[in-house]
C-alpha positions in Angstrom: 0.0 0.0 0.0 2.8 2.4 1.0 4.7 1.6 -2.2 1.7 2.1 -4.4 1.0 5.5 -2.7 4.6 6.5 -3.1 4.6 5.6 -6.8 1.3 7.5 -7.3 2.8 10.6 -5.6 6.0 10.3 -7.7 4.0 10.1 -10.9 1.9 13.0 -9.8 5.0 15.1 -9.1 6.4 14.3 -12.5 3.1 15.1 -14.3 2.9 18.4 -12.4 6.5 19.3 -13.5 5.6 18.4 -17.1 2.2 19.9 -17.5 2.2 22.5 -14.7 3.2 26.2 -14.9 6.9 25.9 -14.3 8.6 28.9 -16.0 10.6 28.0 -19.1 9.5 24.4 -19.3 9.8 23.1 -22.9 8.1 20.1 -24.5 9.7 18.5 -27.5 10.9 15.2 -29.0 14.3 14.2 -30.3 17.3 14.8 -28.0 18.6 17.5 -25.8 22.0 17.4 -24.1 24.6 19.6 -22.5 28.3 19.2 -21.7 29.6 21.8 -19.3 33.3 22.1 -18.3 35.4 24.4 -16.1 39.2 24.0 -16.5 41.7 25.5 -14.1 45.4 25.5 -15.0 46.9 24.7 -18.4 47.5 21.7 -20.6 50.4 20.5 -18.4 48.8 20.8 -14.9 45.3 21.5 -13.7 41.8 20.3 -12.9 38.8 19.7 -15.2 35.3 19.6 -13.7 32.7 18.2 -16.1 28.9 18.0 -16.0 26.9 16.2 -18.7 23.2 15.3 -19.0 20.9 14.1 -21.8 17.2 13.5 -22.4 16.4 11.5 -25.5 13.2 10.3 -27.3 13.9 8.5 -30.6 11.5 5.9 -31.9 10.6 3.5 -29.1 13.4 4.5 -26.8 13.1 6.9 -23.9 16.5 7.5 -22.3 17.9 9.9 -19.7 21.5 10.2 -18.5 23.4 12.3 -15.9 27.1 12.3 -15.2 29.5 14.4 -13.1 33.3 13.9 -13.4 36.5 15.5 -12.2 39.9 14.8 -13.6 43.4 16.0 -12.7 46.0 16.7 -15.3 49.7 16.4 -14.8 52.3 16.7 -17.7 49.4 16.5 -20.1 48.1 13.2 -18.8 44.5 13.2 -17.4 43.7 11.1 -14.4 40.1 10.6 -13.3 39.6 11.6 -9.7 35.9 10.9 -9.4 32.8 10.1 -11.6 29.2 9.6 -10.5 26.4 8.8 -13.0 22.8 7.6 -13.5 20.9 6.2 -16.5 17.3 5.2 -17.1 16.1 3.6 -20.4 12.7 2.5 -21.5 12.7 0.6 -24.8 9.3 -0.5 -25.9 7.8 -2.1 -22.8 11.2 -3.0 -21.2 13.1 -0.9 -18.7 16.6 -0.8 -17.4 18.3 1.6 -15.1 21.8 2.0 -13.5 23.9 4.2 -11.3 27.6 4.1 -10.8 30.4 5.7 -8.7 34.1 5.7 -9.4 37.0 6.9 -7.3 40.5 7.3 -8.6 39.6 5.5 -11.8 38.3 2.5 -9.9 34.7 1.4 -9.6 33.4 1.7 -6.1 29.8 0.9 -6.7 27.4 -0.1 -9.5 23.7 -0.6 -9.1 21.2 -1.8 -11.7 17.4 -1.9 -11.8 14.9 -3.7 -14.1 11.9 -1.7 -12.8 11.2 1.5 -10.9 13.4 1.9 -7.8 15.5 4.1 -5.7 19.3 4.0 -5.2 20.5 5.8 -2.1 23.9 5.7 -0.4 26.8 7.7 0.8 30.3 6.4 0.0 33.3 7.9 1.8 36.9 6.9 1.9 39.8 8.5 3.8 43.5 8.2 3.2 44.0 7.7 6.9 41.6 5.8 9.2 41.9 8.6 11.8 43.5 12.1 11.9 47.3 11.4 12.2 49.4 13.8 14.2 53.1 14.2 14.7 54.7 16.1 17.6 58.1 17.6 17.0 60.2 19.2 19.8 62.4 22.1 18.9 64.6 23.1 21.8 62.1 21.4 24.0 59.1 23.3 22.6 56.3 21.1 21.1 55.2 21.6 17.5 52.3 19.5 16.4 51.2 18.9 12.8 48.4 16.9 11.4 46.6 16.2 8.1 43.9 14.0 6.5 42.3 13.6 3.1 39.0 12.0 2.1 36.6 11.5 -0.8 32.8 11.3 -0.8 30.0 10.4 -3.2 26.3 10.7 -2.4 23.6 9.1 -4.5 19.9 9.7 -3.8 18.2 8.9 -7.2 14.9 7.5 -8.1 14.9 5.7 -11.5 11.3 5.7 -12.7 9.6 3.5 -15.3 6.2 5.2 -15.8 4.3 2.7 -17.9 1.1 4.8 -17.9 3.0 7.7 -19.5 5.4 5.6 -21.6 8.2 7.4 -19.9 11.7 7.1 -18.3 12.8 9.5 -15.6 15.6 10.3 -13.2 14.4 12.2 -10.1 16.7 13.1 -7.2 20.3 14.2 -6.6 23.9 13.2 -6.6 27.1 14.8 -5.3 30.8 14.1 -5.2 33.8 15.9 -3.8 37.3 15.4 -2.4 38.7 17.3 0.6 41.7 17.7 2.7 42.5 19.2 6.0 45.9 20.2 7.5 46.9 22.0 10.7 50.0 23.0 12.6 50.2 24.4 16.1 52.8 25.4 18.7 52.3 24.8 22.3 50.2 22.3 24.4 46.4 21.9 24.6 45.0 24.9 26.5 47.9 27.1 25.5 48.7 27.0 21.8 48.7 28.9 18.5 48.7 27.8 14.9 47.3 27.7 11.4 44.8 25.4 9.6 43.6 24.9 6.0 40.7 23.1 4.4 40.8 22.3 0.7 37.9 21.0 -1.3 38.3 19.8 -4.9 35.7 19.0 -7.6 32.5 19.5 -5.6 29.6 18.8 -8.0 25.9 18.5 -7.5 23.1 17.4 -9.8 19.5 17.8 -8.6 15.9 17.7 -9.9 14.0 15.9 -12.6 15.1 14.8 -16.1 12.5 12.9 -18.1 11.6 11.5 -21.6 8.0 10.9 -22.5 6.2 9.7 -25.7 6.0 13.3 -27.1 8.0 15.3 -24.5 11.5 15.8 -23.3 11.6 17.5 -19.9 14.9 19.2 -19.0 13.9 22.5 -17.3 13.8 21.1 -13.8 17.4 19.8 -13.7 19.9 21.9 -11.8 23.7 21.7 -11.6 26.4 23.4 -9.5 30.2 22.9 -9.3 33.0 24.4 -7.3 36.4 23.2 -8.7 38.5 24.5 -5.9 37.6 25.9 -2.5 40.2 27.0 0.1 39.7 28.0 3.7 42.8 29.1 5.6 42.9 30.6 9.1 45.1 31.1 12.2 44.0 30.4 15.7 45.1 30.7 19.3 43.9 29.1 22.6 44.5 30.3 26.1 42.7 28.3 28.7 39.0 28.4 27.8 39.4 31.3 25.4 39.6 30.5 21.7 40.1 32.9 18.8 40.7 32.6 15.1 41.2 34.9 12.2 40.3 34.0 8.6 43.2 34.6 6.1 41.6 33.1 3.0 38.1 31.9 2.2 37.7 31.7 -1.5 36.5 29.5 -4.4 37.8 29.2 -8.0 35.6 28.5 -11.0 32.3 28.1 -9.1 29.1 28.2 -11.1 25.5 27.4 -10.7 23.3 26.4 -13.7 19.6 26.4 -12.8 18.3 24.9 -15.0 21.2 23.0 -16.5 19.4 22.8 -19.9 17.0 25.8 -20.1 
């Protein structure tokens, strides 16, 4: 009963997005797609952040795809850092859907469906199991340094096979990003001063609805945002219960927000 009600509500939401009064909504057949890329650096060293989506209606096939990818370039060689993607295909009366997540060029997770369903997970990995620290004594005075790095992919996507509308849809969101944290301090707990930095690379987010119907392609409700590089740097001091910090850098490079992704 609950599943039937949820399916009905999902179909109602899709129908509202398609036939409602959403500004800029377009109805058409054929194919619509967009490839968006922000590149920082040059051909020898840099980072490429890529977003791609497609809604296609050709003959008996209704297909929708979303993909977000970040790659690093060093000496002209591109190395995939992360890739997260989802696909839903209705061909005649058959349906197939899949989602995938890759980290460092290696597959972390693949999920496939042969009917309507939801794929939801958060996949995180850290270079270190815990925050590692190292204490160095210079003339008997303690200097402590620490660092960590991690990577996260988040999938919350409903792959829908709407038989009553002869449609295939993707509805939900997906994110991926890598981050690192480093700090150095002089002194002991309760009496110290130092500096810390947080770096986030390739943060991407797809959210909303992408659909292909018998006579319609719906793209106006799909949003996309990216932040290739974000840096937060500050200095701090602690004296007993007193804590203070001053921000030195809080900036992002190449950030953009496309709402909708395909107007």
